[in-house]
C-alpha positions in Angstrom: -122.8 -71.2 93.5 -122.6 -68.2 95.8 -123.2 -64.9 94.1 -121.2 -62.0 95.6 -122.1 -59.1 93.2 -120.4 -56.4 95.3 -118.5 -54.2 92.9 -115.3 -54.5 94.9 -115.5 -58.3 94.7 -116.0 -58.6 90.9 -113.1 -59.3 88.6 -114.5 -57.0 86.0 -114.4 -53.3 85.4 -116.8 -50.7 86.9 -118.0 -49.9 83.3 -118.8 -53.6 82.8 -120.7 -53.8 86.0 -122.6 -50.6 85.1 -123.4 -52.1 81.7 -124.7 -55.3 83.2 -126.9 -53.4 85.6 -128.3 -51.2 82.8 -129.0 -54.3 80.7 -130.8 -56.0 83.6 -132.8 -52.8 84.4 -134.1 -52.7 80.8 -135.2 -56.3 81.0 -136.8 -55.7 84.3 -138.8 -52.7 82.9 -140.1 -54.9 80.1 -141.1 -57.5 82.6 -142.8 -55.0 84.9 -144.9 -53.6 82.0 -145.9 -57.0 80.7 -146.7 -58.6 84.0 -148.9 -55.7 85.2 -150.7 -55.6 81.8 -151.4 -59.3 81.9 -152.6 -59.0 85.5 -154.9 -56.1 84.7 -153.8 -54.4 87.9 -150.8 -53.3 89.7 -148.5 -50.3 90.3 -146.3 -49.5 87.3 -145.2 -46.0 88.3 -143.4 -46.7 91.5 -142.1 -50.0 90.2 -140.5 -48.3 87.2 -139.0 -45.4 89.3 -137.2 -48.0 91.5 -136.0 -50.3 88.7 -132.5 -48.9 88.4 -132.1 -48.8 92.2 -133.1 -52.5 92.6 -131.1 -53.6 89.6 -128.0 -51.9 91.0 -128.6 -53.7 94.3 -129.2 -57.2 92.9 -126.7 -57.1 90.0 -124.0 -54.7 91.3 -124.0 -54.5 95.1 -125.6 -57.2 97.1 -124.1 -60.5 98.2 -126.7 -63.2 97.6 -127.1 -66.8 96.4 -130.3 -67.6 94.3 -129.7 -71.3 94.7 -129.7 -71.0 98.5 -132.2 -68.2 99.5 -131.5 -68.9 103.2 -127.7 -68.6 103.0 -126.8 -67.1 106.3 -124.1 -64.8 104.9 -126.4 -63.2 102.3 -127.2 -59.5 102.3 -130.9 -58.8 103.0 -133.2 -56.7 100.9 -136.5 -55.2 102.2 -138.9 -53.5 99.8 -140.7 -51.4 102.3 -142.9 -49.9 99.5 -144.4 -53.3 99.0 -146.9 -52.1 96.3 -144.0 -51.9 94.0 -143.7 -55.7 94.2 -143.3 -56.1 90.4 -139.8 -54.6 90.5 -138.8 -57.1 93.2 -140.3 -60.0 91.3 -138.5 -59.0 88.2 -135.1 -58.8 90.0 -135.7 -62.2 91.7 -136.7 -63.8 88.4 -133.7 -62.4 86.5 -131.4 -63.4 89.4 -132.6 -67.0 89.2 -134.7 -67.4 92.3 -137.6 -68.7 90.3 -138.5 -69.3 86.6 -139.4 -66.2 84.6 -142.6 -67.8 83.4 -144.0 -67.3 86.9 -144.0 -63.5 86.3 -146.9 -63.8 84.0 -149.1 -65.1 86.8 -148.8 -61.8 88.8 -151.9 -61.3 91.0 -153.6 -64.4 89.6 -155.7 -66.6 92.0 -153.3 -69.1 93.5 -150.1 -67.4 92.2 -147.4 -66.9 94.8 -146.7 -63.5 93.2 -149.4 -61.5 95.0 -149.9 -57.7 94.8 -147.6 -57.3 97.7 -144.6 -59.6 98.5 -145.2 -62.7 100.6 -142.2 -64.2 102.3 -144.0 -67.5 102.8 -144.6 -68.0 99.1 -141.7 -66.5 97.2 -138.1 -67.5 97.4 -135.9 -64.5 98.0 -138.5 -62.3 99.7 -137.1 -61.6 103.1 -140.2 -60.1 104.7 -143.9 -59.6 103.7 -144.5 -55.9 103.1 -147.3 -53.6 102.0 -148.4 -51.7 105.2 -146.4 -48.6 104.5 -143.8 -47.6 107.2 -143.2 -51.1 108.5 -140.5 -52.3 106.2 -137.8 -50.0 107.5 -138.6 -51.0 111.1 -138.1 -54.6 110.1 -134.9 -53.8 108.3 -133.6 -52.1 111.5 -134.4 -55.2 113.4 -132.5 -57.3 110.9 -129.5 -55.0 111.0 -129.5 -55.0 114.8 -129.7 -58.8 114.8 -126.7 -59.0 112.5 -124.7 -56.8 114.8 -125.6 -59.0 117.8 -124.7 -62.1 115.9 -121.4 -60.7 114.7 -122.3 -61.1 111.1 -120.9 -58.9 108.4 -123.9 -59.0 106.0 -125.7 -55.8 105.2 -129.4 -54.9 105.1 -130.7 -52.9 102.2 -134.1 -51.2 102.3 -136.0 -49.2 99.7 -138.7 -46.8 101.0 -141.0 -44.5 99.2 -141.0 -40.7 99.5 -144.8 -40.8 100.2 -144.2 -43.6 102.6 -141.9 -41.3 104.5 -145.0 -39.5 105.8 -145.5 -42.5 108.1 -144.4 -41.9 111.7 -143.0 -45.5 112.0 -140.3 -44.5 109.5 -138.9 -41.9 111.9 -139.2 -44.1 114.9 -137.1 -46.7 113.0 -134.7 -44.0 112.0 -134.1 -43.0 115.7 -133.5 -46.6 116.7 -131.1 -47.2 113.8 -128.9 -44.2 114.7 -129.1 -45.0 118.5 -127.6 -48.4 117.8 -125.2 -47.1 115.2 -126.3 -49.5 112.6 -123.8 -48.9 109.8 -124.8 -52.2 108.3 -128.1 -50.7 107.3 -128.4 -48.9 103.9 -131.7 -47.4 103.1 -132.7 -45.8 99.8 -135.6 -43.3 99.4 -137.2 -43.6 96.0 -137.9 -39.9 95.7 -140.1 -39.5 92.6 -142.2 -36.7 94.1 -145.6 -38.4 93.4 -147.9 -40.5 95.6 -151.4 -41.8 94.9 -153.1 -38.5 95.6 -150.6 -36.2 93.9 -147.4 -34.4 94.5 -145.8 -34.7 97.9 -145.8 -30.9 98.3 -149.6 -30.9 97.8 -150.4 -33.9 100.1 -147.8 -33.7 102.9 -144.4 -32.4 102.1 -141.5 -34.5 103.5 -138.7 -32.2 102.2 -136.0 -31.6 102.9 -135.4 -35.3 103.1 -131.6 -35.1 103.3 -131.6 -32.6 106.2 -134.2 -34.6 108.1 -132.1 -37.8 108.0 -129.0 -35.9 108.9 -130.8 -34.5 111.9 -131.6 -38.1 112.9 -127.8 -38.7 112.8 -127.7 -40.8 109.6 -125.0 -40.6 106.9 -126.8 -39.1 103.9 -126.0 -39.2 100.2 -128.0 -37.8 97.3 -127.9 -39.3 93.9 -129.6 -39.5 90.5 -131.7 -42.6 90.9 -131.5 -43.4 87.2 -127.7 -43.0 86.8 -126.4 -46.5 87.3 -122.7 -45.5 87.6 -123.6 -42.9 90.3 -125.8 -45.5 92.1 -122.9 -48.0 92.1 -120.5 -45.3 93.4 -122.8 -44.2 96.2 -123.5 -47.8 97.2 -119.7 -48.4 97.4 -119.4 -45.3 99.6 -122.2 -46.5 101.8 -120.5 -49.8 102.4 -117.4 -47.9 103.6 -119.4 -45.8 106.1 -118.8 -46.4 109.8 -120.7 -45.6 112.9 -124.0 -44.4 111.3 -126.9 -45.9 109.3 -126.9 -44.7 105.7 -129.7 -43.0 103.8 -129.4 -42.5 100.0 -131.8 -40.0 98.6 -132.3 -41.2 95.1 -134.0 -38.7 92.8 -136.2 -40.6 90.4 -139.1 -40.2 87.9 -142.3 -42.1 88.4 -142.9 -44.4 85.4 -139.3 -44.0 84.2 -138.7 -45.5 80.8 -142.2 -45.2 79.4 -142.8 -41.7 78.1 -146.5 -41.5 78.7 -146.2 -42.8 82.2 -143.3 -40.6 83.3 -144.1 -38.1 86.1 -147.8 -38.9 85.7 -149.7 -39.6 89.0 -152.4 -41.5 87.1 -149.9 -44.3 86.6 -149.4 -44.9 90.3 -151.7 -47.9 90.3 -153.2 -48.5 86.9 -152.5 -51.3 84.4 -151.9 -50.4 80.8 -154.3 -51.8 78.2 -153.1 -53.8 75.2 -152.4 -50.8 73.0 -150.6 -49.0 75.8 -148.6 -52.1 76.6 -147.5 -52.5 73.0 -146.5 -48.8 72.9 -144.6 -49.0 76.2 -142.7 -52.2 75.2 -141.8 -50.7 71.8 -140.2 -47.8 73.7 -138.3 -50.4 75.7 -137.1 -52.1 72.5 -139.7 -54.9 72.1 -141.5 -55.1 68.8 -144.3 -57.4 70.0 -145.4 -58.6 73.4 -147.8 -61.3 72.3 
């Protein structure tokens, strides 16, 4: 069965769509915490900051068919910040691309769910990512190919704010505007933290919105944890013509787990058993064993 989750194609109210996305985001956060804990390694901070964004895409905006990952008419999703793979795996599992039990094998020897997404091993992964800066360039190529083929599918890409320090991001940005790729919708997960600290301390990329406007992109700014606002801006983005779209989503690293929120230490550290139990309790789970 083809799954077109675009808000304007659903025969349910916007509030119902938002409620569904919020429900899925909560489940995804629980999955992220549990799978990283079981793996003993991973990146919870940036996975949790992007959860509402990715949930809004997979359960409220994108056209996709879990039973046919190679469906030509599907929208494409590129997680350029590939170290946040757990959020993508959670979305794919909840969508039905593979059984949820596979989540608990994250980073295990022989598991298809590696620390960064592998398109050759996981159904629904459009491109292998992890080398920061490259994902947006690939997404530009996908969007240009769609234009050349006369296809109406869209390409969605999530990049990190720290990743935006990479020069390839801006090369891709120039190409996208040159070819007027209005079928490309990029979201910056702006949580203001990267592995070494605050962006302003490492290499400030602000003002993000003004930079992308200068590159001739259509720019929107949104609270990256307000599902209704995310759905609204994604709807606006689909109606944009003549320019690629950048959504600056203001987020909180580690969102949903109080002791991880806005803490750089949780960029790439797995919670221990006690921390996992505490995190899951905050997310409404009494026991994770």
